[in-house]
N, C-alpha and C positions, 0 to 999 in steps of 0.2 A: 504493499500499500504505500501511496506517495505522501510524504509529510512536508511541512515547511521546515527547511533547514535554517533559514534566516528570514525573518519577516520585513526586513527594510526594503522598500519598493525601489527598484532601479528604473531610471528612465529608459535605459538600455543596458541592462545586464549582459555581460559578454566574457568571454575568455576564462572559464573556470579552470583551475590549475590545482591538482592534488600534489603537494610537495612530498615526495617520498621519505625525505630526511626528516623533515618537521612533522609529518603526518597532520597537515593542516591544508585547508582549501583556501585559496586566493580566487578572487575574481574582479571584475571592473564594472563600473557603471561608466560607460563612454561618455554620454552627455553631461554628466556631473563631474567629469575629469578625476574620477576616483578609482583607487585600488582598495579592495575590501578584504578583510578577513572576518572570522566570527566575533572577534574581539576588538579590532582596529579599523580605522579608515585613515587612508593616506590620500591628501589633496595635491594635485598637479595643476599646472597653469595652463595644460592645453589637453585635447584628447588623448587618452590612453585606452588600449584595447585588448592586448594579448601579451602573454609573457612565457617564460621558460625558466627552468631552475639552473643555476649555474654552481651553486654550493649550498650549504646549509642557510645561509644569511644572505645569499645574493640572487636576484633575478635579473633576467634580461627582459626589459620591457619595450614594447612598440608604442611610439606616440605618433602625433600627426606629423612631426618633423624629424625623427630620429629613432635609432635603437640605443637605449642607455641602460648602464648596469645600475641596479638599485640595491642598497644595503637595507635590509628590513630592520635591523637593529639601530643604525645611526641615521638613516634616511638619506645617506650620501648618494649622490647620482654622478655617474661618469658616461659621457657620450661615448658610443662605440662607434656609430655610423650615422650620417645623415640619412634621412628617408624622406624623399620628395621635399626637402626643406625649401626647395625654390618655389614650390607650388602651394599656394595659400588655398586652393580649391579643394585639396584632398586631405584625408586622414587615414590613419591605419585602421583595419578592421580585425578580421579573423586571422589566427596564427597559430602555430604549434611547433614544438621541437621535433626533429626527426631522428631515427635510430642511429645516424651516423654523427650526431652531435651539432648538426646545423639547425637553422630556425628559418621556417617559412612564414612570411607575413603578407597579407593583401592590403592594397590601398583602394580607396575609393572616393568619390565626390562627397562632400559633406552633405549635399542635398541629393545624393544617389544620381548624379548626372550621368547619362548614358555613355559607357565606354571610357570614363576618365581614370579608371584605375588600373592596377596590375598586381601581379603576384611576383615577390621576390624571394631569394634565398640567401642568408647570411650563414657562411661556413668558414671557420678559422681564418677570420679577418677580411674575408672577401664578400661583397654584397653584389649579387646578379640578378637582373630582371629575367624572370622565366616566361611569364604570360602577360601580354598586353590586352587593352580593350575591355578590361573588366568593368562591370558596373557595380556588383555587390558580391565580392569574393568571399567564400564561405567554404566550410566542411574541409578544411584542410586537416587531413590526418593519414596515417601511414600503416601499412601492413607489418604485422609482427616480424617477418623476415627482412624488412627494410628494402624489399625490391619493388614495391608499388606505393605511390602517393596518390591521394584522392583530393579532389577540390571541385567546387561548383562556382559558377555565376548564377546567383540565386533565381534572377529573372527568367533564365533558360529552362528552370526546373529539371535540370539533368546534372548528375554527379559523374564526373570524368575520372579516369585512371590514366596514370602514366608510369612507365617503367623506369626504375632508377639503376645507376651504376653502383659500384661497391663505395663510392664516396657520397652517393646519395643524389648525384645530378641526373636529371632526366635524360633519358637516351632513346626515347620513343615519341611518337606523335600521341596527343590525348585521344582515349577512346571512351565510349559511352559505358558506364558501369551501372548506373541506376537511372531509369528514365520515369520521371514523375509528370510528364506531360499530359498523359490520359487521365490520371487521377486528381491532377491539380495541385498537389502540395509543393510548398515553397521551402526548399532545403535551405536550412541555416547551418549553424555549427555542427560538427561531427566528430566522433572518437571511434577508434577500432579496438575491439576487444581481443583477448588473448587468442581466440580461435579465428581470428581474421574478418568477423563481421562487423559491418559499419552502423553505428547507432547515429542517427541523424535527428537534430532537433528541427521541427517544422514550424515556421512562422505562420501563425493564423489557425493551425491545426490543433493547438493545445496537446502535443504529443512529442515524444522521441520515438522513432520508429528504427527497428533494426532489420537490416538487409543483408543476405549474403553478398559476396563479391561479384556474383553472377546477376545481382539486382533482384533477387526474390525476397518478398517480405516475410519475415520470420517471426517477429514479435513487435508489439506496440506497448509503450508505457505512457499512460495518460498523465498529462500535466494539468493543475488547476487553472494555469494561466494560458490564455489564447496564444500569445506570442512567446513560445518557447524559443530560446536563442542558441543555446550550446550545452552539450552535455560533457561530463567528466567522470571517470571512475575513480574510486578511492583506492588506487594502486591495484593490487592483485586481488581484489574483492568483488563481491556482486552489488556493492553500494554504487549507486549512480546518482550523481548530481545534475541539475539543470537550472540554468540561469533564465530569466524572462525579462519582459520589457513592458513598460506602460506606454511606450512610444507607439503611435499608430492606432491607439485606442481612443474613441471619443469620450467626452465626459460621461455620456449616457451608457458607453459601453464598460467602462471601468469597474473592476471589482477589487476587493481587498487583496485578491491573490495576484493580480498583475504586476509584474516587476520583482516578485519575490523569488528566493532562490530555494529550490526543492531537493529532496532526497528521497530515493525509492530503491527497493530491491528488485533485482531483475534476475534472469536464469543465467546469465553470462558472467564470465570472470574478466576483469579488465587487465590492461597492461599497466606496468609503471611508466610514469612520464620519463622521457628521455632527458638525459643531462646535456646542456648546452655546452660546447667547447668553444671559449672565446679565443 
């Protein structure tokens, strides 16, 4: 049964990360420029949206203008790389660490302007643009063997897959993995479980849906909020978290559940979140 993990409503909850060393969940409220945990809130001066863990106390965080390291104990920030810092129209969105120690991050227009964004990968001091012409990049996640990456441009209603080399760089053209065009779901954030199945939060559908790598629907976990945004497993467990958003809900549609962060038990077991190598 799904329960409320954290009742604070986020305008645009995103990027949940279960830190395997701290055994602690972190997530973002993009529109509020905040990083949250169950006990703390960190305020930033621009949009922040996704992170990965570097060490017990250090995260790599993606903001609208940069990738920066952040010390959870001292709040110290160190810029690692500019991220479309020249473009005031865009911000970061969905992102996740890959099994090879890299970090994939999508950018998008602040008003979801068509084709304004991209997907990048940071790996050991290098940032490369992988995909262009993205409108709302989401569902960045990776197969357990590190040989496949998944992502979507939400308005297309299709999750794509791409093959990776041993260092985690794409070596194939993107191919269709999950097609939601006939059923109409809007794919948001996603995570892959230990068996290789893809758990996808679906904006407007109040659920996280699980698909096989071949695109077959296996299981659905209902969420109390209409705009489910991104799931995360509590490491190698069956606890699944999901952020949500009040954004996109009219005053008449809003419920107390909108924007909250949820926890549920599912039949699958998660992977540990991968460590980023700076």
